[in-house]
C-alpha positions as CSV (number, residue, x, y, z in Angstrom):
1,M,15.4,-19.1,-1.5
2,D,14.7,-19.7,2.2
3,Y,14.3,-16.9,4.8
4,L,15.1,-15.9,8.3
5,K,12.1,-14.7,10.3
6,L,12.3,-12.2,13.2
7,V,9.1,-11.9,15.3
8,I,8.8,-9.0,17.7
9,E,6.1,-8.6,20.4
10,T,4.7,-5.1,20.7
11,T,1.5,-3.2,21.3
12,S,-1.4,-2.2,19.0
13,A,-0.5,1.5,19.4
14,A,3.2,0.9,18.6
15,A,2.9,-1.6,15.7
16,E,2.9,0.8,12.8
17,V,5.5,3.1,14.5
18,L,7.8,0.2,15.0
19,A,7.4,-1.0,11.4
20,A,8.3,2.4,10.2
21,A,11.3,2.6,12.5
22,L,12.7,-0.6,11.1
23,S,11.7,-0.1,7.5
24,H,15.2,1.1,6.5
25,I,16.5,-2.3,7.5
26,S,13.7,-4.4,6.0
27,P,10.6,-3.2,4.2
28,Y,9.0,-6.6,4.3
29,C,6.9,-6.5,7.5
30,E,3.8,-8.4,8.6
31,I,1.7,-7.1,11.4
32,D,-0.5,-9.4,13.4
33,D,-2.8,-7.5,15.7
34,P,-6.1,-9.0,16.9
35,N,-7.5,-5.5,17.4
36,D,-7.5,-5.1,13.6
37,V,-9.9,-8.0,13.3
38,Q,-12.2,-6.5,15.8
39,E,-12.3,-3.2,14.0
40,L,-12.9,-4.9,10.7
41,S,-15.8,-6.9,12.1
42,A,-17.4,-3.8,13.7
43,A,-17.2,-1.8,10.5
44,P,-20.6,-1.1,8.8
45,S,-19.5,-2.9,5.6
46,P,-20.3,-6.2,3.7
47,R,-16.7,-7.2,4.6
48,W,-18.2,-9.1,7.5
49,D,-19.5,-11.8,5.2
50,Y,-15.9,-12.7,4.2
51,L,-14.2,-12.8,7.5
52,G,-13.1,-16.4,8.2
53,E,-13.8,-17.7,11.7
54,E,-10.1,-18.6,12.1
55,L,-9.3,-14.8,12.3
56,F,-11.2,-14.6,15.6
57,E,-9.2,-17.4,17.3
58,N,-6.8,-16.5,20.1
59,Q,-8.0,-12.9,20.3
60,G,-6.0,-12.3,23.5
61,R,-2.7,-12.8,21.7
62,T,0.0,-10.1,21.8
63,P,0.4,-8.0,18.7
64,T,3.5,-8.9,16.7
65,L,5.6,-7.7,13.8
66,T,7.4,-10.2,11.6
67,F,10.3,-9.3,9.4
68,Y,11.8,-11.6,6.7
69,F,15.5,-11.7,5.6
70,E,17.0,-13.9,2.9
71,Q,19.2,-16.6,4.3
72,G,22.9,-15.9,3.8
73,E,25.5,-13.6,5.1
74,Q,23.7,-10.4,4.1
75,G,20.4,-11.5,5.6
76,S,22.1,-12.5,8.8
77,L,23.7,-9.1,9.1
78,L,20.4,-7.3,8.5
79,L,18.7,-9.5,11.1
80,R,21.3,-8.6,13.7
81,E,21.0,-4.9,12.8
82,A,17.2,-5.2,13.3
83,E,17.7,-6.9,16.7
84,A,20.2,-4.2,17.8
85,A,17.7,-1.5,16.7
86,V,14.9,-3.1,18.8
87,R,17.2,-3.4,21.8
88,E,18.0,0.3,21.5
89,L,14.3,1.2,21.3
90,A,13.6,-1.0,24.4
91,A,16.4,0.8,26.4
92,R,14.8,4.2,25.7
93,D,11.2,3.1,26.1
94,A,10.7,4.2,29.8
95,D,6.8,4.4,29.5
96,G,6.4,1.0,27.9
97,F,4.9,2.3,24.7
98,Y,6.5,-0.5,22.6
99,G,5.5,-3.3,25.0
100,S,7.8,-6.2,25.8
101,L,9.7,-6.1,22.4
102,H,10.5,-9.7,23.0
103,M,12.1,-11.2,19.9
104,R,12.3,-14.7,18.5
105,E,13.9,-16.1,15.3
106,D,12.8,-18.9,13.0
107,N,13.5,-20.3,9.5
108,V,10.9,-20.2,6.7
109,R,10.9,-22.1,3.5
110,S,10.2,-19.8,0.5
111,E,7.0,-21.6,-0.5
112,D,5.6,-21.0,3.0
113,W,6.6,-17.3,2.9
114,E,5.1,-16.8,-0.6
115,N,1.8,-18.5,-0.1
116,N,0.7,-18.7,3.5
117,W,-0.5,-15.1,3.7
118,K,-3.1,-15.8,1.0
119,Q,-5.4,-17.5,3.6
120,Y,-6.0,-14.1,5.2
121,Y,-6.6,-12.2,1.9
122,K,-10.4,-12.3,1.4
123,P,-12.8,-10.3,-0.7
124,F,-13.7,-6.9,0.7
125,A,-15.9,-3.9,-0.2
126,V,-14.5,-0.4,-0.8
127,G,-16.6,2.7,-1.0
128,K,-20.0,2.4,-2.7
129,R,-19.0,0.8,-6.0
130,L,-16.0,-1.6,-5.6
131,L,-15.5,-5.1,-4.3
132,V,-11.9,-6.3,-4.3
133,R,-11.2,-10.0,-4.6
134,P,-7.9,-12.0,-5.0
135,S,-7.8,-14.1,-8.1
136,W,-8.1,-17.3,-6.1
137,E,-11.3,-16.3,-4.3
138,E,-14.8,-16.5,-5.8
139,V,-17.6,-14.0,-5.1
140,S,-21.1,-15.4,-5.5
141,D,-23.0,-12.1,-4.9
142,A,-21.2,-8.8,-5.5
143,Q,-24.3,-6.8,-4.4
144,G,-24.2,-4.7,-7.5
145,R,-20.6,-3.6,-7.0
146,R,-17.9,-3.8,-9.7
147,V,-15.5,-6.7,-8.9
148,L,-11.9,-5.8,-9.0
149,T,-9.8,-9.0,-9.3
150,I,-6.3,-8.6,-8.1
151,D,-3.4,-11.0,-8.2
152,P,-0.7,-9.1,-6.1
153,A,1.9,-11.9,-6.5
154,S,2.9,-11.1,-2.9
155,S,1.1,-9.7,0.1
156,F,2.2,-6.2,-0.9
157,G,-0.4,-4.3,-2.8
158,T,-3.5,-6.3,-1.8
159,G,-5.5,-3.1,-1.1
160,S,-6.2,-3.9,2.5
161,H,-3.5,-1.5,3.9
162,A,-4.8,1.9,5.0
163,T,-2.7,3.8,2.5
164,T,-4.1,1.9,-0.5
165,W,-7.6,1.7,1.0
166,L,-7.9,5.5,1.3
167,C,-6.9,6.0,-2.3
168,M,-9.4,3.4,-3.6
169,E,-12.2,5.1,-1.6
170,A,-11.2,8.4,-3.2
171,L,-11.2,6.9,-6.7
172,D,-14.6,5.3,-6.0
173,G,-16.0,8.7,-5.3
174,M,-14.7,10.3,-8.5
175,E,-16.1,10.4,-12.1
176,L,-13.4,8.6,-14.1
177,S,-15.1,8.0,-17.4
178,G,-12.5,8.6,-20.2
179,A,-9.8,9.7,-17.7
180,R,-6.1,9.4,-18.3
181,V,-4.4,8.1,-15.1
182,L,-0.9,7.9,-13.8
183,D,-0.1,5.4,-11.1
184,M,3.4,6.3,-9.8
185,G,4.9,3.7,-7.5
186,C,2.2,1.3,-8.7
187,G,3.0,-1.8,-6.7
188,S,0.5,-4.4,-7.7
189,G,-1.3,-1.8,-9.8
190,I,-4.5,-2.0,-7.7
191,L,-5.2,1.7,-7.9
192,A,-4.8,1.9,-11.7
193,A,-6.9,-1.3,-12.0
194,A,-9.6,0.3,-9.8
195,A,-9.5,3.4,-12.0
196,A,-9.8,1.3,-15.2
197,L,-12.7,-0.6,-13.7
198,L,-14.4,2.7,-12.9
199,G,-14.0,4.0,-16.5
200,A,-10.5,5.3,-17.0
201,E,-9.5,5.2,-20.7
202,Y,-5.7,5.2,-20.3
203,V,-3.3,4.3,-17.5
204,F,0.4,4.7,-17.2
205,L,2.1,2.5,-14.5
206,C,5.6,3.1,-13.1
207,D,7.5,1.4,-10.3
208,I,11.2,0.7,-9.5
209,E,10.5,-3.1,-9.1
210,E,10.3,-5.0,-12.3
211,T,8.1,-7.8,-10.8
212,A,5.7,-5.2,-9.6
213,V,5.4,-3.6,-13.0
214,K,4.7,-7.0,-14.7
215,T,2.0,-7.9,-12.2
216,A,0.5,-4.4,-12.3
217,A,0.1,-4.6,-16.1
218,E,-1.6,-7.9,-15.8
219,N,-4.0,-6.7,-13.2
220,V,-4.9,-3.5,-15.2
221,A,-5.5,-5.6,-18.3
222,R,-7.8,-7.9,-16.3
223,A,-9.7,-4.8,-15.2
224,G,-10.4,-3.9,-18.8
225,A,-8.3,-0.8,-19.4
226,P,-8.5,0.2,-23.1
227,L,-4.9,1.5,-23.1
228,C,-2.1,0.9,-20.7
229,D,1.7,1.5,-20.6
230,A,3.9,0.1,-17.9
231,R,7.5,1.0,-17.2
232,C,10.1,0.1,-14.7
233,G,12.5,2.7,-13.4
234,N,13.1,5.8,-11.3
235,W,11.8,8.7,-13.4
236,L,13.5,11.2,-11.1
237,E,16.9,9.9,-12.2
238,D,16.1,8.5,-15.7
239,A,15.7,11.4,-18.1
240,A,14.4,9.1,-20.9
241,L,11.7,7.7,-18.7
242,A,10.7,11.1,-17.5
243,A,10.5,12.4,-21.1
244,E,8.3,9.4,-22.0
245,I,5.9,10.1,-19.1
246,R,5.7,13.8,-20.1
247,A,5.0,12.8,-23.7
248,V,1.9,10.9,-22.8
249,G,0.7,13.4,-20.2
250,P,-0.9,15.5,-18.9
251,F,-3.0,13.3,-16.7
252,D,-6.5,13.8,-15.4
253,V,-5.7,11.7,-12.2
254,I,-2.4,10.9,-10.6
255,C,-2.1,8.3,-7.8
256,A,1.1,8.3,-5.7
257,N,1.0,5.9,-2.8
258,I,4.7,5.9,-1.8
259,V,6.3,7.5,1.3
260,A,6.6,11.2,2.3
261,D,10.2,11.6,1.4
262,V,9.6,10.4,-2.2
263,L,6.4,12.4,-2.5
264,L,8.3,15.5,-1.6
265,A,11.0,14.8,-4.1
266,M,8.4,14.3,-6.8
267,C,6.4,17.4,-6.0
268,G,7.4,19.6,-8.9
269,G,7.4,16.8,-11.4
270,L,4.0,15.4,-10.5
271,T,2.4,18.9,-10.4
272,D,3.7,19.5,-14.0
273,L,2.2,16.2,-15.1
274,L,-1.3,17.0,-13.9
275,R,-3.6,18.8,-16.3
276,P,-5.5,21.9,-15.1
277,G,-8.5,20.7,-13.2
278,G,-6.9,17.3,-12.6
279,D,-6.8,15.5,-9.3
280,I,-3.8,14.0,-7.4
281,L,-4.1,11.5,-4.6
282,L,-1.1,11.4,-2.3
283,S,-0.8,8.5,0.2
284,G,1.7,6.5,2.2
285,I,2.1,9.5,4.5
286,I,2.4,8.8,8.2
287,E,0.5,11.5,10.3
288,S,3.7,13.1,11.6
289,R,4.8,13.9,8.0
290,R,1.4,15.2,6.9
291,N,2.3,18.9,7.2
292,E,5.4,18.7,5.1
293,V,3.7,17.1,2.2
294,W,0.6,19.3,2.5
295,E,2.7,22.5,2.5
296,A,4.9,21.4,-0.4
297,Y,2.1,20.6,-2.8
298,T,-0.1,23.6,-1.9
299,K,2.9,25.9,-2.4
300,A,3.4,24.2,-5.8
301,G,0.0,25.7,-6.7
302,L,-2.4,22.8,-6.0
303,T,-5.6,23.3,-4.0
304,A,-6.5,20.8,-1.3
305,V,-9.8,19.0,-1.8
306,C,-9.8,16.9,1.4
307,E,-7.6,14.6,3.5
308,E,-8.5,11.3,5.0
309,H,-7.0,9.5,8.0
310,R,-6.8,5.8,8.8
311,D,-4.7,3.8,11.3
312,G,-2.1,6.6,11.6
313,W,-1.8,7.2,7.8
314,V,-3.0,10.2,5.7
315,M,-4.2,10.4,2.2
316,I,-4.3,14.0,0.7
317,H,-6.5,14.8,-2.3
318,L,-5.5,17.9,-4.2
319,K,-6.7,19.5,-7.5
320,K,-4.8,21.7,-10.0
């Protein structure tokens, strides 16, 4: 399958906002912002050792968002819809928040789309105990950290996005020996794999994408989880799946890195699945939706432990 590519010029401040505004048209978005590289290089972290020199080239380039659409009638229609949405934003952007919003189209062969992103996915440290590496990269000196090997099968779920990073940092700071963990909306399974590497005894993976579930199960097995179950489906609509999850619960730790609307819909169910004294990590929340999620889960009887912010996203840690 080949793809249509839409590249949109924007600003650093608007990149995440623009991606969210167009996510209903296409969730497959790549952000290229030279400021991200500068922030990464300035961070007090061993990640500096793994930054390739090519990332520092052309630092004056304009931040861009790139969306991909399958070639064909449906993909073309979605591409036109995205272009129309961008033009509408430009017409209302009197203060220039979004930048030029200049757009250009291109064609991409599937092998390029599937593999070129890998050159930017390098090993990086998280918290005090973890070092994440893709399966195709070697690490000669982990500096005493536990090495989490992840093969995301696509650029989604690499752990480098703020929403995932915040959850991994929280897991890194928890005592997980013998824990039973639920990773709801698991993606590549990186959170469950991190929990397994940090001592979790059992993990249950769930996602609506079949490919994600297969990849997640492989990543968790590689991390050494003694017991793992992986299921594909929407447990909010699938009574049999919901019953299966309840049967293997309650859980000591629940990770749900999704989006605010889905977290709100899952509030009652996730709260019931958490054992007394258990922890839940909610992420994928843009800052403007923080209050809704916070209020829903605290009203459900959970106690807030902390919240962490990064790049416009929020992770909320609560305890039952």
